[in-house]
C-alpha positions in Angstrom: 18.7 -13.8 22.4 19.0 -11.2 25.6 16.4 -10.0 26.7 14.1 -11.5 24.2 11.6 -13.1 26.5 11.7 -10.2 29.0 10.2 -7.7 25.8 8.0 -10.0 25.0 6.1 -9.6 28.4 6.5 -6.5 28.5 4.8 -5.6 24.6 2.3 -8.4 24.8 0.3 -7.9 27.3 -1.4 -5.1 25.9 -3.1 -6.9 23.4 -3.8 -3.9 21.2 -7.7 -4.0 23.5 -8.0 -0.5 23.1 -7.6 -0.2 19.5 -11.7 -1.6 20.0 -12.6 2.1 21.3 -10.5 4.3 18.9 -9.6 4.6 15.2 -6.7 1.6 14.9 -4.7 3.7 13.2 -4.5 6.5 15.0 -4.2 4.7 18.3 -1.1 2.7 16.5 1.2 6.1 15.6 0.0 7.9 18.8 1.6 4.7 20.3 4.8 4.3 17.8 4.8 9.0 18.8 4.7 8.0 22.7 6.3 4.8 23.3 8.5 3.7 19.8 11.7 5.8 20.3 11.7 5.1 24.4 11.6 0.9 23.4 14.0 1.5 21.3 16.3 2.6 23.5 16.3 0.3 26.3 16.5 -2.9 24.2 19.1 -0.7 22.6 20.9 -0.8 26.0 19.7 -3.8 27.5 19.9 -6.5 24.6 23.2 -7.0 22.1 22.2 -6.2 18.5 24.4 -8.3 16.4 25.3 -6.2 13.1 25.9 -8.9 10.3 25.6 -8.7 6.9 25.2 -12.0 5.8 23.8 -13.4 1.9 21.8 -15.9 2.7 22.7 -18.1 -0.6 19.6 -20.0 -2.3 18.4 -22.7 -0.5 19.3 -20.8 3.3 16.2 -19.5 3.4 13.6 -21.8 5.3 11.2 -19.5 6.6 10.6 -15.4 6.5 8.4 -12.7 8.1 7.6 -9.7 5.9 6.3 -6.8 7.6 4.2 -4.5 6.4 1.8 -2.1 8.1 0.5 0.8 6.5 -2.4 1.1 3.3 -2.9 -0.9 0.3 0.1 0.8 -2.0 2.6 0.0 0.3 1.3 -3.9 -0.1 0.8 -3.4 -3.8 4.5 -2.1 -4.3 5.8 -4.9 -2.2 4.5 -7.7 -4.2 7.4 -7.6 -6.6 10.0 -7.9 -3.4 8.5 -11.2 -2.4 8.1 -13.0 -5.6 12.1 -12.3 -6.4 12.6 -13.5 -2.8 10.4 -16.4 -3.9 12.2 -16.7 -6.9 15.7 -17.0 -5.6 14.6 -18.9 -2.9 11.6 -21.6 -4.5 11.4 -23.5 -1.3 10.6 -20.9 1.4 7.8 -20.1 3.3 7.3 -16.1 3.3 4.3 -14.9 6.4 3.4 -11.1 6.3 2.5 -9.8 9.1 -0.1 -6.4 8.2 -3.0 -4.3 8.8 -7.1 -5.4 8.6 -6.8 -2.6 6.3 -4.4 -3.8 3.7 -4.1 -7.7 4.2 -6.9 -8.3 1.5 -3.5 -7.2 -1.0 -1.8 -10.0 0.1 -4.7 -12.5 -0.5 -4.6 -12.0 -3.9 -0.6 -12.8 -4.1 0.4 -16.6 -4.6 3.6 -16.5 -2.7 2.9 -16.3 0.3 2.0 -18.9 3.2 0.4 -17.1 5.6 -1.1 -14.1 7.1 -1.3 -12.4 10.3 -2.9 -9.1 11.4 -0.5 -7.5 14.2 -4.3 -5.1 14.7 -5.9 -8.2 15.9 -3.9 -8.9 19.2 -4.3 -12.7 18.9 -2.4 -12.6 15.3 0.5 -10.6 16.7 0.8 -13.1 19.6 0.5 -16.2 16.7 3.3 -14.8 14.8 6.0 -14.1 17.5 5.6 -17.8 18.8 7.2 -18.9 14.6 10.9 -18.5 14.1 12.2 -17.2 10.9 15.5 -17.3 9.6 15.3 -13.6 8.2 12.6 -10.8 9.3 11.7 -7.7 6.6 10.3 -4.9 8.6 9.3 -2.8 5.5 8.1 0.0 7.4 9.7 3.3 6.2 9.6 5.2 9.0 7.3 4.0 12.7 9.6 2.1 15.2 7.0 -0.1 16.8 7.8 -2.5 13.9 11.0 -2.8 14.5 10.7 -3.7 17.9 8.2 -6.5 16.8 11.1 -7.6 14.5 13.6 -7.6 17.2 11.4 -9.8 19.6 10.7 -12.7 16.4 14.6 -13.3 17.7 15.0 -13.7 13.9 19.1 -13.8 13.6 18.4 -11.8 10.3 16.7 -7.9 10.8 16.2 -6.3 7.6 14.9 -2.6 8.0 15.0 0.7 6.9 17.6 2.9 8.6 15.6 6.3 8.7 15.7 6.6 12.5 16.3 5.7 15.4 15.1 2.3 14.6 18.0 1.5 12.1 19.6 0.2 15.6 17.4 -2.9 16.0 18.7 -4.6 12.7 21.2 -6.4 11.6 20.6 -4.7 7.8 20.6 -1.1 7.9 19.1 -0.2 4.0 19.1 4.3 3.4 15.8 4.9 2.0 15.5 8.2 -0.1 12.4 9.9 -1.4 13.4 9.6 -4.7 13.7 6.8 -5.0 10.0 5.0 -6.9 8.5 2.6 -4.1 9.3 -0.3 -5.8 12.8 0.4 -6.5 13.0 1.3 -2.2 11.5 -2.4 -1.7 14.2 -4.2 -3.9 17.0 -2.1 -2.5 15.5 -3.3 1.1 15.4 -6.6 0.3 18.9 -7.3 -2.2 21.3 -6.8 0.4 19.9 -10.4 2.3 18.8 -12.2 -0.2 21.3 -11.8 -3.2 18.1 -9.5 -5.8 19.3 -5.9 -7.8 17.3 -3.2 -7.0 14.8 -2.8 -10.3 11.8 -0.8 -11.1 9.2 -3.3 -11.7 5.8 -3.5 -12.2 3.9 -5.6 -9.5 2.7 -8.8 -10.4 -0.5 -9.4 -8.8 -1.7 -12.9 -8.6 -6.0 -13.3 -8.1 -6.0 -16.5 -6.4 -9.5 -18.0 -5.1 -12.5 -16.8 -6.8 -14.7 -13.6 -6.5 -18.2 -13.4 -5.6 -18.5 -10.9 -8.5 -17.6 -11.7 -12.4 -17.1 -8.6 -14.5 -18.2 -10.7 -17.6 -21.8 -10.6 -16.9 -22.5 -6.9 -15.5 -24.0 -5.0 -18.3 -21.7 -2.1 -18.6 -18.4 -3.9 -19.5 -20.1 -6.0 -22.3 -20.0 -2.3 -24.3 -16.1 -2.2 -23.7 -16.0 1.8 -23.1 -16.4 2.1 -19.2 -14.1 4.2 -17.2 -13.4 3.7 -13.5 -14.2 6.3 -11.1 -12.2 6.0 -8.0 -13.1 9.6 -5.9 -11.7 8.1 -2.2 -8.1 8.9 -0.5 -7.5 8.0 2.7 -6.2 11.3 3.1 -8.7 14.5 2.4 -5.9 16.6 1.2 -5.7 13.8 -2.0 -9.8 13.6 -2.9 -10.3 16.3 -6.0 -14.1 15.6 -4.8 -17.5 14.5 -6.3 -18.8 17.3 -7.9 -15.5 17.2 -10.5 -15.6 13.9 -10.5 -19.3 14.0 -11.5 -18.9 16.6 -13.7 -16.1 14.4 -15.5 -18.0 11.6 -15.4 -21.0 13.3 -16.9 -18.2 14.8 -20.0 -17.5 11.0 -20.7 -20.7 9.7 -20.4 -21.9 11.9 -22.9 -19.1 10.5 -25.2 -20.6 7.1 -24.7 -18.5 5.6 -22.2 -20.0 3.9 -19.6 -19.1 4.9 -15.5 -18.3 2.7 -12.9 -17.7 3.9 -9.6 -15.7 1.8 -7.3 -14.0 2.9 -3.4 -15.4 1.8 0.3 -18.5 2.9 2.1 -16.3 5.8 3.2 -16.2 7.2 -0.6 -20.2 6.5 -0.5 -21.8 10.5 -0.1 -18.9 11.5 -3.3 -20.3 8.6 -5.4 -24.2 9.8 -4.6 -22.5 13.4 -5.7 -21.3 11.8 -8.8 -24.5 10.5 -9.7 -26.2 13.2 -8.9 -25.0 14.5 -12.3 -24.2 11.1 -14.4 -27.5 9.3 -13.1 -26.4 6.5 -15.6 -23.3 5.1 -13.5 -23.0 2.0 -11.9 -22.1 2.6 -8.1 -19.9 -0.4 -6.6 -18.8 2.0 -3.6 -18.8 -0.3 -0.5 -20.3 -3.7 -2.2 -16.8 -4.9 -2.9 -13.7 -5.9 -1.0 -9.7 -5.8 -1.9 -10.0 -8.9 -3.8 -13.8 -8.5 -5.8 -12.4 -5.1 -7.0 -9.1 -6.6 -9.1 -11.4 -8.2 -11.1 -14.0 -4.7 -12.1 -10.9 -2.9 -12.4 -8.8 -5.4 -15.0 -12.0 -5.4 -17.2 -12.3 -1.4 -17.5 -10.7 0.7 -20.4 -9.4 2.9 -17.7 -9.3 4.4 -13.9 -9.2 8.1 -13.0 -8.5 8.4 -9.2 -6.9 10.1 -7.1 -3.2 9.3 -5.4 -4.6 6.1 -3.6 -4.4 2.5 -3.1 -6.7 1.6 -5.9 -4.3 3.4 -8.1 -1.8 0.9 -7.5 -4.3 -2.2 -7.4 -4.9 -0.7 -11.1 -1.0 -0.2 -11.8 -0.3 -3.6 -11.1 -3.3 -5.3 -13.2 -2.1 -3.1 -16.0 -4.8 -1.3 -16.1 -4.3 2.6 -17.4 -4.9 5.4 -15.6 -5.4 9.1 -15.2 -3.9 10.0 -11.4 -5.0 13.3 -10.0 -1.5 14.4 -7.8 -0.8 17.1 -5.3 0.3 16.5 -1.8 2.0 12.8 -2.5 5.1 12.4 -4.2 5.1 11.7 -7.8 8.4 9.9 -8.6 7.5 7.6 -5.1 4.0 6.7 -6.0 2.5 7.6 -9.2 2.4 4.2 -12.2 4.8 3.8 -14.7 4.5 3.9 -18.2 3.1 4.9 -21.5 -0.3 3.6 -19.8 -0.3 6.1 -17.0 -1.3 10.1 -16.9 -0.3 12.1 -14.1 -1.9 15.6 -13.8 0.2 17.4 -11.0 0.3 21.1 -11.3 3.7 21.0 -8.8 3.3 24.1 -7.1 5.9 25.2 -4.7 4.1 24.0 -1.6 4.3 20.5 -3.5 4.5 17.6 -2.5 4.2 17.9 1.2 3.4 14.2 2.5 6.6 12.8 3.7 6.6 9.0 5.7 3.0 9.3 5.5 2.0 12.6 7.4 0.8 14.8 5.2 0.1 18.4 6.9 -3.4 19.7 6.9 -4.3 22.0 4.5 -7.6 24.5 3.6 -6.9 25.5 0.3 -5.3 22.1 -1.4 -5.0 24.4 -4.5 -3.0 21.5 -6.2 -5.8 20.1 -7.1 -8.5 22.0 -7.2 -6.8 24.0 -9.6 -6.9 20.8 -11.7 -10.2 21.6 -14.3 -12.9 18.7 -15.3 -12.1 19.7 -18.7 -8.6 18.5 -17.9 -8.8 15.6 -16.8 -11.3 14.5 -19.7 -8.5 16.0 -22.2 -6.5 13.5 -20.4 -8.4 10.3 -20.5 -9.6 10.6 -23.9 -6.1 10.9 -25.4 -5.0 8.1 -23.1 -7.2 5.8 -24.9 -6.5 6.9 -28.1 -2.9 6.2 -27.6 -3.3 2.7 -26.6 
């Protein structure tokens, strides 16, 4: 493809070295905001973008690259679409280019050939050395992933047409905030690989041996264990350790065991929960995503914020009670009777768009959710199953 090698030489020397000195997520978004539009504009001026709408018939797709920046939830909801590609093209090899923070989800899938980390410079370089029949960029807004898609030189390049990034794709797919995100991903792959868009529960295949055997943990032997996940990547989605702690105490007093899960960043809230419910078992910061999955699969239900752990539980078939406010419920909330959504639906919410949540001091959408309300939903959910 014209100027393919030129742009590799321009972009790759960055090698993401600066990432080591600052927060990688903020860095990548800042680079995208400063350079993304300019790079797309330059490529469109110098390169010849061939617009096609070819559908690849079964057997044609030998190797495909799927680009998935961002967090855990997007990765989980993408898995069913990847399985559909594999089903239609049984011999296909699917590589994934993703971030360190969400690569654990793809390790749980049995449909992926190789995982590359683009926030590790060597991983991006190794990925771009490959030849792909098609590239599917699942990013919803930012532009650098579209640039990477172009740099692969693949003849079929698929992505969401949400801004000028669409100009680098051969298949420009509309994106709607009104669609459940699992359906959005099916819409994305449908024109190229011949699948229909459907609402689908993610299918997570647990590969490998986790170092934790949930059946050996004492609290799981009663069959009455509630997992509590206080964390969220956005502070405006956190209900708070005190609220979760009071809720945990109420549920413990009703005969339930309490398991606290999350990352090391959730440790302070976990300690707050234990101050209200000392018998709670704290696993925050002690498990990888891969090892969190068998824990979630063993509990009676999960109570959580709008977070990545929510999506993992949903994928595993674990009942959930989820607290929504700033996030778009119809796009991200678990579907089905095994899931309860608590959402005050204030006039100011949802306020998140394309992964950006405006700063909010009051967070009334969550502070108006009471402990008693959540406890009632948990009890009612379990009685209904």
